[in-house]
N, C-alpha and C positions, 0 to 999 in steps of 0.2 A: 628731202631724200638724199642719200649718199651720192656724190658725184662719181659715176662709174668711169669717167674719163681719167680719173687718177690711176686706173689700172690699164696696163697694156692688154692687147687682145688675148694673149696667152694666159696671163694671170687671171683675167676675168673668166674666161671660158674653162680653163683646166684646173684652176685652184679655187676661186671664189664661188663659182656656181655649184660645185659638188658640196662645199661647206654649207651654202644656203639651203640646198635641197635636204641636207641632213637635218637642219634645224626647222624646216618648214612644218613638219607634223606638230612640233611643240607650239608654233605660232598658230596653227589651226586649232589646237586645243584651247588656247587663250581666247580666240574668236568665238569658240563655242560658249564660253562663259560671258563674254563682254558684248558680243554682237559685232557685226561688221561695220566699218566706216567711222569709227570713233576717231576724233582728232588727236587724242592723246597717243593713239597707236602710231600715227605718222610722226608725231613729235618724238616718241621714244626711239623709233627707228633712226630718225635724223641724229638724235643725240648719240646713239650707238655708233653710227658711222663717223660722226665728228670726233668721238673719243678714240677712234682707231679700231673699233670692233671689226669692221670688214677686213682691214689689213690683217688683223689677228687671225680671222677665219681663213684667209687665203694662205697665210704662212702655216697655219695648223694643217690644212689639207696637203700642202706641198711637203711638209716635214714627215707627216704620216705616210704619204705615198713613197717618199724616198726610203724610209725605214722599211717599208714593206717589200720594196722592189727586189733586193737580193734574195730573200727567201722565196719570193714568187718565181724568179728566174730559176733558182735551184730546183724547185718543184717541177719545172718544165724541162729540166735537163741542161740548163744553161741559158744565157741571154739569147734572144731570138737571132740577133745578128751573128753571134758566135755559132749557133746551130746551123745557120745558112752557109757559113764559111767552112765548116768542118767537112772533110772528105767523106766522113761517115754520117753527115747531117742530113736533114730533110730537104735541102734545097735541090734545085735542078742542076745536074752535074755540068751541063754545057755553060750555063750562066755562072756557076761557081768558078769554073776555070777562067772565065772572062774577068770576074771580080778579083780573083787572086792576081791576075796579071796587072790590073790597074792598081790594086792596093800595094803590090810590091814596089811599083814606081813611087807611090806616095810615101812609103816607109823607107825606101832606099835600100831594101834588102828583100830577098825572095821569101815568100811565105812557105810554111812547112809543106813538105811532100806528104803523101799518104803514109809512108814508112816512118817519117819523122813524127808525124802526129800520133801514130800508134805507139811509138817508142816513148814519147813524153807528152801526153795529152795536155797537161797543165801548162807546159812551156808553149805549146802550140796555141792554146787559148789566150795566153798572155800576148802573143804576137798578133792574133786576130783582134783582140781588144784594143791594142795600141793603134792598129790601123783604123779601127772604127772611130776612135777618139780624134785622130787627125782628120778623118773624113767628115765628122760632124763639124769641126772647125772650118772646113772648106765649104760647107753648105748652109751657112747662116744668112745668105741673101734671100729674104722672104719673097721678093718678086721673081727671082730666077728659079727658086725651088719652092714655089707656092704649093704644089701638090704634096710635097714632103712635109711642109709646115702644117698643112691641114691634117695629115695623118698623125703628126706629132701632137697636135692639140687634142685630137680624139683619143689617142693613147693616154695622154696625161690626164684627161678628164676621167676616163674609165678607171685608170690606176688609182687616182686620188679618191674617187667615189668608193671603190672597193676597200681602200684603206680606212674609210670612215664607216664601214658597214656595221661594226658593233655599236657605234654611237647612233647610227641611223635606226637600228632596231630598237634601241632603248628609247629614243625620242618618239618613234612611231607607237610603241606600246604605251608610253606615258601620255602622249597626245590622245590616243584612242580611249584610254581610261578617263582622261579629263573630259572628253566629249560625251562619253557615256554617262558620267556623273552629272554633267550639265543638263543633259536631256532628262534624266531621272529626277533631278532636283526641280526643274521647271514643271514637270508633271506633278510632282508632289505638292508644290505650292499653288497648283491650279492655274498655272500660266504656261501651258505647253507651247513650245516654239519649234519650228521646223529646222532652223539652221544648226542646232547642236547635232541633229541626226545626219544632216548633210556633211557636217564636219567629221563625224564619226566614220561615214562611208569613205571620205577622202583619206583619212588616216589609216583605215584598214587596207585600202588599196596600196598605200605606201608600205605598210607592213608586209603585205604579200610580195610586193616588188623587191624589197630588201631581201626577203627570204629566198625567193625562187629565181631572181634575175641577176642580182649583183653577186657574182661568184668569180672564181679564178678563171674559169673558161670564158667568161664574158670579157675579161681583160685581155686574154690571149689573142683573140681575133685582131683587134686593132694593134696589138704589140707586134705581131708578125707582119701586118700590113705596113706598118711604119718601117720595119726592118727591110722589107723588100724594096720600098721606095727609096730608102737611104742608100742601099747598095746599087740600085739602078741609077741613082743620081751621080755616081762616080763617072758615068759617061759624059757628063756635062761640065766637068772640071777642065778648063782650058789646058793647063800644064800637063794633063794626063792623056790628052788626045794625040798620042803618038801614031795611032792607027785609026782607021775609019771604024766607027762603032758597028759592032755586029749584033747588038742586042735585039734589033728589030728582026733579024734573021732567026735568032734563037727563041723569040717569044712564042712561036707556034708550038715549041716543045714544052712550054709551061702549061700545066693543066689548071690554071686559074687559081692556084693556091695563094691565099692571102697571108701576109706575114708581118720586128725590130731586129 
């Protein structure tokens, strides 16, 4: 079997696993015809991994997710972090003021005022995005920002899985068709077996899951959760701790809204 230690935690969770889930219904369709537990199936998977197949799948999921992301953010009205930083955005105004203060220190320049944002929204977004890029570079310590990292993994997983939705639907339909054909063929030759029908049920569950669960709204929840954690992490950057953190005092004003 492929050595998963070749992947770091993020690549395995957020990139490889969505790709493998996408292909799983097709593998289930093969099992419906060949039966479970055959040695050649394990050998084929080992060969696939050795030839770089798992790396290809991880890269494919990542690239599709990155290509999808700009359009996804645009459909939401902007990237989640930008929305939280806008004066007219969905974030809590008390926390927004706090985040602006810290980000201005990180950028070395004041963030746009309400009037400046209204006069030139694109320029204001450019400044917000520049601050977020600097903030991301300051929060790469996985031990110190462990909660932020977990939210990032969850967002990456959901984004990449959504990016592979079309492929997932195709493989689920093909797998279901293969399972149905295997069950009917075995009945036709007088050798009925239960596992093709079990495989069909599994693939139909996948098909329903892709249709009704894996949608833009499903990605939006972890995206905004990551955005909130990222902006909250600004309080833990040593060079920005000019004043005592007031985020704890402000938290009761937040109504539990999850947010990038």
